[in-house]
N, C-alpha and C positions, 0 to 999 in steps of 0.2 A: 513494290520494289524501293518505295522511297525509305521504308522501314529496314530495307537490308536485301530483300528480295532473293531471287534464286537463281542458279545457274552460273555463266561466266561474269555476266554484269553484277551479279550480286557478290561473287567471290572479289571482283576488283575493288567494288564499293567497300568490302570489309577490309581489304587489304589497306586501302587508301585511310580508312578509320585508325587501323592499328598504326600506320605509320606517322598519322598525325597525332595518335595519344602519344607514342612513343617520343615524337619531337616536342610535344607538350611536357611530358615529364622530364625530358632532358633539359629543356629550359627552364623547368621549374627547379631541377637538381641544380643546375648550374647556378639560378638565381641564390637559391638556398645555399649554395657553394660562397657565391660570393659575400652573400647577407653574413655567413658565419665567418668569412675571413675578414670581413670588415668588423665584425663584432669583436671577432680577435683582436685585430689592429686595435681597435678601440678600447679594448680591455687592458691591452699592454700599454697603450699610451695613457690610459686613463692611471693604470698601476706606477708607471714612471712619473706622471703627472703628482700624483699623492706620494710617491716617493720622495720626488723633490721638493713638494712642498713640506712633507714631513721633515725632510733633511733641513729645509730652511728654516722651518718654526723650530726643530732642533738646535740649529744654529744659534737663532735670536734668544732661544730660552737659555741657551749655555752662556751667551756672551751676557745676558742679562742676570744669570746667577753669578757668572765670574765678577761682574761689577759690584756686588753687594756682598761678596765672599770676603770674610777679613785675610789678611796676609796669614800664610801658614807659620812663620815666624814666632818663636816665644814672644810675650809681651813684653813692650818695655816698662810698663808699669806692672811689677809682679803682682799676681793676683793676694787679693788681701791685705796690700800694704798700704792702703787708703782708709782701713777701718778705723775704730775710736781705739782699739787695744794696739793696733801697728803704729798708728799717727794720731795718737789723742789731741795733739797741739793744733792740728789742722781740720779736724773733724767738724767741729762748728765754725761757721765764719759768715761775714756778711757777701755771701755767694750768691746773692741776687741783686747784682747791680743797677738792673733796669728799675728798682723802687727806690724811692728816697731812703728807705730806712727798713731793713729787715734782715733776717738770719734763717739759715738752713745748715743742713749737714750735707756730707758728701755722700748722699745715698740716692738710688734711683726714686725712691717714694719718701721723701723726707718729709718732717715735720716742718711747717713753715711757721715763721713769726713775721709781723709787719706791724707798720704804723701809716696812717692815714690822719689828714687834718682838714678842717673845714672852718674857714672864717665865716660865722652867721652874719649874711647880709639879706637884704630884701629880696626874695626870691630864691635865696639858698645858697647862694656863694659857690664856689668852686671846690670840689672834693680832690685833694690831691692824694696820690698815690704812686703810680708809675711815673717815672722821669719824662716828661714831653716837653719840647721845645715850647710848645704853643702854650704851655703855662706861664712862660713870660717870667719866671723867676728871676730876680736881679743877679742871684747869686746862690750856688749851692755846691758843696764838694767838701771833701775830707780834708781838714787841716792837718792833722795827725792820723797815720793808720800804720802800724808795723807789718800788717800783712799776716799777723796770726792772733794777737791777744787782746788787742785794744784799739780804740779808735774815737777819734773826734771830729764831728761835722758840723759846718754853720750853714743854715738855710736861711734865706732872706725873701719873703714872699709878701708884696705888698703892705709895706709897713709892719709885718709879723717877723720877728727873730727868732728863728728855733736853733737848738743847740742840742744835737743827738750824741750820746755817749756810750761806749760800752766796754766791758773788761770780762774777760774770761779767766776763770780759775781752775787748773787742773785737779783731777780727783777721778776715782773709780774706774769704771769699764767702759764709759760710755761718752767721753770728751769731756768731763767734768762740769762745772756751773758755769752760768755767764749771768751779767747784770746790766741793764740799760738805764740811763737817766736821760730824761727829754727836758729842757727847760724852754720856755716860752714867754715872751715878754715882746710889747709893742714898741716900735723903734721912735715913735712920736706919741708923746703923752696928749690926749684928749682933754680939751679945756671946757668942752661944751657938755660932758657927762660921763657916766661910766664909759669903760674902755668896751669896746665892741667884744662880743662873746667869741670864744673859740672853742671848737671840741676837737679832742684828740681821740683817735679811734686806734687802739690796740688790739691785733687779732692773732689768733693761733687756728691753724688748719691742718687737718689731715689730708693725706692725698692716698685713696684707695686702700689704705692699711692703718690702723692703730684705732686707740679708743681714748675718748676726751670726757671728763666730768666737770661741770661748773659746780662751783662753790659759791652762793649768795650770801651776801649780809644784808640783813633787813629786807629779805626778799626781793631787792633792787639791785644792789650793786654787785658786779662780779668780782668777788674778793680774791678766788683764787681758780685755778685749774688743774686738776690730776690727771694723769692719763698714762697711757703706757703704749708702746710700739715695739716691734721686734728689734729694733736696731739701736733704741733708747733706753729699753726696760721702762722701769716706773720713773716719774717726773712729777714736780711741782711747778707750775707758773704762779707768781703772786703779784697783784697789781695793788700797789700801796696808794694809799690816800693821797692827794696832791697837798704840796705845801706851797707856801709864799716862797720860802728860799731853801737852801740845803740844810739849813739850821732845823727845819722840821716843824716851823711855825704852821698850823692848819689853815687849810685853804677850803672856802666853800665851794661846791661843785655839784652838778647833777649828773645822775647816772642813767645809762641805758645800756641794754643787753641785746645782742642779737645772736640765737643759737638756731643754726640754719645746716640743712644737707649742703654741702659744698659741689657746686656745678663745674668745678675745675679751676684750677690756681690762675689761669688768665682771664675769669670772669669775675673775679673777687670785688673790683672795683664797680662792676655793674651791679652784683650781688647787693652790696651796701648800699649803692645810689638807687636801686627799684625799691628799698624798704624805708627811705626817709620820707619822715612826715612831719610837719610844722604844727601838729596838735599839741606840743609839751610847753610848759612854761618853767622859766628860771625864775626862782623867788628866794633871792638871798635876805636873811634877816636884814631888816632897815633899809633893803634897797628897793628899786622898781621891779616889776614884774615884768618880764619879756619874752616873747614866743621865739622858739628856736626850733631849727630841723634837729631831729634825731632819728635812730633805727626804731622801727616800729615792728613789733611781731605780727600786729594786725595788716600791716602792709604785704605787698608783692604777692606771687603766686606761691602755693602752698610749699613752704619749704626751700624751694630752690630758685624760683624765676620771681617776675615782679613784671608790671605792665610793659616795660620795655626788654624785658630778659625772659625769652620763651622757656617752657619746662623742658630740663634734660635729666638723664640718669645721674643720681648723685654719685660724687667721685670720692666722697668722704665728709668731714663734718667742719663748720667753722664756728667758732666762739669769738665774739668780738665785745669789747668793753668800751663803751664811748664815757667820756668825761668832758663836761661841757662847764667851762669857767670864764672868768676875767683874768686876763694876764696881769701881772707876771705870776708864773708857777712852775714847780718843779715837780716831775713826777717821775716815778721808778717802778721797775718790773725785775722781777727776778726768776731765773729759771735753776732750779735744782734737781741734780740728778740723783735718783734713789741709791744709785750705787756708790755716791761720794759722801755718804753720809757719814761714814768712819773719817774722812779725810776733813771733814769739814768741823768736826769735834775740836772743841777750843779755839776756832777760829771766827764762829758766829756767822751770821748770814751778810752776804756782800751787799750791804745798803747802807745808806744813810752815812755816817762819818766813815764807816769800813770802806764804802765805795768810795768816797771822796779821797781817802788816804791811799787807794788802791789806784785811782786817776793818777794823783799827784807822782805816784811813784813810775807809773808806766810813762808818762809824759818828760820827765825827767830822764828816763833811760832811754827814750826815742831821741830826746835831742842831743845826748851824750854819743850815742850810737850813730847819728846822723852825721856829727861833726868828725867822729871816729874814720866814718866811711868816706866822705866826700871833702873834709877838710876846707869847706868854705869859709870860716873865720878866720883861718890862717892865711887864706888868700886875700883877706881884706874886704870881704862882702860884708856891708852892713847887715844889722837885724832883720830889716823888712825884706831885704832880697834874699837872704837864709831862709825866712818865713815862707816867701814865695815857692823856693825851691823844695821845701819841705812839704808844701802843699800839693805840688806837682807830683812828687814822689808817691804821695799818700792817697792822692786821686786815681793813681795806675794802681795801687796795691789794692785799694777799696774797691775799684773796678774787677777785681779777680772773680770770676762765677764759676759756678760748678753746674754743668749741664748734662741731660740724660735725656736720650731717645734715638730718633731714627732720620738720617738725611733723606730727601727725595731725589732719585738720580734718573736722568734719562737714560733709557735704555733702549735697544732694538724692537723691543716688545712694548715701549711707552713708559711713563713713570712708574719707577718701582721704589719700595721702601729699602733703604740701606740697612747693613747689619745695626743692630743694636749697639749705642756706644756710649761711652762717657767722656767728658772732657773738661778739664780744670785749665781754664784760660783766662787770660786779661781780655779786656774789651778795649775797643778803640774810643767808644762814645757810650756813656750810660743813656743818653735820651734817645739817639740816632741809630745807634749801631751796637747793642747790647748783647752781642753774641761772638763767636770767633771768628776772625779772620787770618788766613794763612800767611797773608804779605804782611800783615801789621804786627804779628806775634813775634816773629824773628826780632824786629825792632823794641818791641815792649820788653824782650826778655834780656836785652844787653842791659837795662837799667835795672830790671830784678835780678839779674845773675850778681849785679856789684853788691846789691843789698842784702839778697838771701839766696846764695847758689844751690842749696839744696831745693827751694821752691822753684826755682829756675829751670833745675834738671827734671824735677817732676812734671813740670809743665811740658817741655820738650817732648819727655816721653810720653806723656797724654796724645800730643798731636801725631807722634809717629804712630800709635797705635790704631789711628784713624784709618791708615792704610788700607787698600783693598789688596786681593790676590795678584793685579795687575802692578801693584807698586803706586797707585794713583791714590792722592789724598785731596778730596774736595776743597775748594778754595774758601768756601763760606759754610760756616757749620750753623745749622739751624737745629738744634737738637731740643725737644720737648715743647709742650703747648704754649707756655710763657713765652718761649725765644720765638716761636712761630707766629704768635699774634702780632708781634712787632715788626713783620715782613710782609710786604704785598705779596699776594700769591703768585703774580708772575715772576718773582724773582725767589721762589723758593727750591726750583728745579737747580740742580747740578749737573754739569754737563762733561762727562768722562774723559774727553779730550783736552779740557782746558787746564791750563797749569797755573801757578802763580810763583812768584819769585822763591828760591829756597832759602828767605832770609833766616831760617830757622838755623842754618849754618853759622850765620853772625854769632848768635848766642852761644852756639857750640865751640867756634872757636876761642870766645872770651872764657869759657867753663873749661875748656880741655885741661889745661895745665893741673887743676885740680881733681877732675873726674876721677872717681873710683874706677877702677878696671872693671869691675863686674858690672858698673853702670855702661860702659862703653862696649862690652861684650853683647850686653841685651839691645843697644842700640845699632850695633854695626850691621847686622843683617838687613835691617830695615832702611838703614840709609843707603846701603847698596841698591836695594831693591828700587827705592826713590829715585835714585841719580840714573839707574838703568832705564827707569820709565821715562825719565827726561831724555834720555839718547835715544830711545825708540821711538818716541810719539812727538817729539818737537825738533827733530834733524831738519838741517835745512837742505838747499839743493846742492851743495858742495860739501866736499870733507871739511871738518871743523867750523860749520856753520850750523845756525840754529834758526827756527822760525817758530814764534808763537803761533799756537793754533786757535781757533775761536774767536777771529774777528767778526765784527758785523756783518752779516751776509748780504742784507738787504744796503748795498752801496747808494742806491738812489736817495735815500733820506738823508743820509750824512755829508757833511762837507768832507769829513776824513771819517772813513769806518774806525769804530772804536778797537780797542784791543785789551779788554777787561782782564785777560790773562797776565798781562804784564804788570798790572798794579797802577799802571799810569793812564788807565781809562782812555781818554780823547787826545793823549799827546799824539802829535801829527806822525803817522807811519806812512807807506806807500799808498797812493790815493786808490789803487784798484788791487785790492788783495788778490794775490796769486802764489802757487807753489815757489816760484823764485825768489820770493823774498829772504834777506839776511838781516836779522836783529841783532842788533850791536850789545844791547844791554843783556839778551838773553846769553849771547856768547861767553859774555864777562861772568854771568852768574855761574855757567857751568864750568869756566875756570876756577872759580872759588868751591864749586862742589868737589872738583878732580882733586885740588887741593887738600880738603878737608878729609876726603875719604884717605888719601895717603897719610895725612897725619894721625887720623885714628887707627888705621892699619899699622903703622911703626909702633904706636903706644901699645897695641895688643899682640905685637910681633906677628901679625898676618902679612902675606906678600904685598908690597907697596909698588912695587916698580912700575907697575901698568899704569896706576892711578898718577904716580909721578910723573910718567912720561906723556900722559894726556894734559896734565897740568902745563908742564912745560912747553907743548905744542900749542896750547890755547893761550898762553901766555907769550906765545913768539911775536915780537913787536913787528917783525916784516911781513910775517902773513898778516896779522892784524891790520898792517897799512894796506895792504894789497886788497884785503878783502873789505875793509871799512872807512879808508881815508879818502874824503871828498874833497879834491883839491880845488873844485869852483867854490866850495864852502868855507875852505880853510880848518876842517874840523871833521872828527870822526863822524859817522853817519851810517843809518840804515840803508840797505840798498834793495830795490822791488820794482816793481810796473808803475810808475808815477806819472802824473800831469802837474806842470808847475803854474796850471792857469785851471782853477776850479772855484765855483761861486755857489751860493745858495740864491735861488729866485722864486718869486711866489709863482705858483701855477694853480690854474681854475681846473680842477678835473670836469669833463663832460656831465650831463645828467645821466643817471642810470637808464632810464627810457624817456621818449618825447613826453613832453607835460611835466616831468618830474622835477622837484626842486634840485638845483645842481647842488654837489656837496660843497664844504667849506674849503675856500682856498688853502692851499699848503705850500710848505716851502719844500722844493727840491735841488737835488745838485744838477749843475749844469757844469759840463765838462767843456772847457774852450780850446784846449790843446789835448790832442791824442796822447795817451800815456804810452811812456815806453821805458824800458829798463834802465834804471839810473839811480844814483844816490839821492835820497830825500834831502831837499833843503831845509830842514827845520835843525836850528842850532839850538840846544837845550840841554835837560838833565841826560838826555840819551846820549850826547855827545860826549859826556862828562866820563861816561863809565869807565872806560881804560883807567882813568885818574882815581875816578870813587873807590874802585875794587883793588886798585894798584898793580894793575898790569902793566902800565907803562914805565920803564926804565926811568931812573932820576937824570940820566943822560940823553934820554931820547929828543931827537931833531923836533919832534912833534910837542913836547911838552911846553915850550914857549907859548904857541898858538892856544892852547889849552888854558894855559894860566891868563893869558890876554883877553880870552873870552870872557872868563869867569869875573875878570875885574872892568871890562869895559861897560860903562852904562848903557849904551846904546845896545848892549847885548844881555848880559845876565847879573850885572852888580847892580845893587840897590842898597840905600842904607838900612835896609830890615832882613838881610840876607839874600842869597842867590835866587834870582827868579827862575820859574821853570822852562821858559821858552824866551829866545829874544825878542827885543821889541822889531827888529829888522826882519822878522819871519812874517810870512804872508798869512800864518795861523795865528799870529799872535793875537790872544784876547778876542779871537772869532767865535762866534756860536757855531756849535756843529750840528744843530737842527733847530727848528723851530723853537722847541722847548728845552731844549739842551744848550745851556749857557756854558762858556769857558771853565774848564775845570783845572787841567794840568796845562794850562796855554799861558802862563805868566805869572801864576801865583806863587808866592813863597811857601815851601814845604818844609817842616823841621826835619823830616828824616834824612831827606837827600843833602840838606846842609849840614846834618851831623857826619854824614859819610865825606862830604867835601872837608869838612874840618879835621877829621880822622886822616885823611890822605894829605892834604897840605902840612899837617904836623909830620907825617912820616917824611915827606919830601924835603920838608925843612932841616929834619936832624941825619938826612942821607947826604954823602957827597956827591956833589953835582953842580953843573952850571946854574941851574934856578932854585939853588937852596935859599938864598937871600930872598928872593921873590916869593917864594913860598911862603917862608916864613912871615914877611910883610903882609900877604894876603890873608894869611890865617889870623893875625893879629886884630886887623881890621874886621874881619867877616866875624870873628866871634865876639867882638864888642858890639856889633851891629845886630845880631840875632840876638844876644841876650838882653840887651837895653830895649829891643822893641817888644819881646815877648812878655818883660816885666812890665814895661809901662801898659800893655795891653790888658794884663791880667788886673793890674792896679785899677784901670780905667773900666774895666768890663766884669770884671770877677771872674774870668773864664781863660784857661786854656783853648784855643780854637785851632779847627781841623788844619787850615790855611790862613795866610795871611796877605792882604793886598798889596801888589809890589809897586803901587802909588803913594799908598797913605801908611803902610804899615797895619791897617785896620785888621781885626779878626775877620774872618769870612768862615762859610760852610757851618758844620754843626759845632755845638757846645754843650755842655764841657766836651772837650776833646784830649782828654789826658793819656791818650794812646802813645802814639810816637814823638807827639809833641813835648811829653815830659822828657824827651832826651835831652833837654835843655839843661836838666841837672848834671848830667855828664860832662855836657859842655861847660858848663860853670866849673865843674871840678877838673877838668881837661883828663878825663879819664875816658881813654879811647881804646 
């Protein structure tokens, strides 16, 4: 019965078992159903999640791709227009401004040439090649440079005087020929024995393509190099024996050769340094034998590296010619293009007396052109001040570089490489900033446009061709390995929301009257896209207001978070960055942008009413006052979420864990008054922008206050120029972090002083109640600025990044013949 049994009880038991089985089956089916439903729901959820993730990833990929996609408008620099046939006079140049002396072509993989030197001392001395502030040279810079065909540079290095000269000669299909002359002498004759030995290193290097063939004399001296590249065809470099002078009297020297694979142009100094050995003897006839350092083919790692230079795949070939001698001496190098042989017939080689004659002709032509352009002799400037102005212009022109490569851009997917790009640009400083900066370049081209309008037009076109599909131009251009080698890794990344003042429009305004219509047609679509990008991405909280994006986010670290996008870095803005900020300077820049778009559109016969209406709205003085006049400051100002009482104090962070050593103390910001929406109590350069860009009417009731602030010694006036921040500002000369000294918080900057002088001269020529006052301030300010820059150049040998508002002394990096070279236009009163 327990197994089922028979009869009634058995039937009942079987019925109960069948019922229990059905119940179990139903429960199991329901469980399976619920499981299937749950699985289905999970599958749908997973599909949706994957779909959303895919969409998000697609959006990130699409945004990243757009960031590095070039703008679709036709290029502003026409394809092929920079090659040796289309532009032979600009094909070769001193386009390597970061080295003391070197040349290359405007080509992505150019043949490069350069100079190094070594004053032979106990322990080896210092090998000079790239411009470094740490080298401590008492002077270097171009005294004459026409931006195209010739240049004369002077270098002073610890008792050594070097003069480098070059001349180009057109001909053939590959940019023609050129010649170098390097003159060396000691500044102080030694009475204790022979002059210290000097080694000059002349090198030629290929970068990933091309062929070089050395030609030796007596098996040791590199007499010549023949070669061929795709863009240069065949060529010959000849290294002449040194002479005592330009007359050709022979000079004894020792010679060494380095023939090695190139590890990359940025590693050429390390390559040479790794091959130096002091096993060589200098043995002049009748003179003492002396040991010296020279490149040694037995040193270094096989072909490429050295003890301090790890092996790397070769990028090309380097041939280096070392000449060791006792100064004084003169050395010459000629480059002769194979395709220019016919043009060279009857003219002879550009060396010796022929080179001297060519240099003399070019120098005379440069001085005549300089006077015809700027008229400084007619204005009564004496010869030393004219030579100072020539050097300022020449150092700017000699700082024009050609760069090729890709920017590194921050995207939603992380850092990505930008589109392959080329850039012809002047650089702010050969030692510290040997690359392109967008906000600097507009000021550079104001001067270049006066000297060489076609060159300035080409540089502007190069910059506009860097624009991506959104209309954004990265503020800093770090293109190619030589440029990257001069930038700390943390500054390589460019951020796509970060703008820079559209100063290129200042230069375009100067170029516009004479610019060819075809040129403006190429520029106009890109100008519109650029200004549209500003309007989309830098819009402020109210109509016709604007706000710089990209302020420092980690506010706790900064007394006042920086605004790199503005170009004015640490100039004090609202203490607590927020979306409700209104930035005065950007509003004024956008007024200039609208005005320029209208002017270009009118030249081209394009609709201009919309641009003109925006320009008039942004220049409306009543609205400008409503949005930016701070009654409590008596000046124009920014507006935002601001505290009037912030300071930096030392903070000791706690240990990360019990028993651990506490971290080092650091300075952090202490806010002693809660921020609130208000005007920022900083009277300085930003306060002047309605005058600097001439938005303020000559009869404005606010103009007297602005002029008074300019002329007040308690505020902006100094004997050396206008300081960047008033002395009675709470931020005047205050550090921004523990390691961040004041920058735009009191120093005198030449670019803003130039804008001030330009505006003052304009107000002095316009009918209004402040006409005479503007003229008076203009005369005094112009005198102060010129006198101080000339004095500092005479005493230090350099133009500087900015100038101390108390002493006038140069500060920051040097040489800085970027916008500081605007002093030439100030001297010429050419605005």
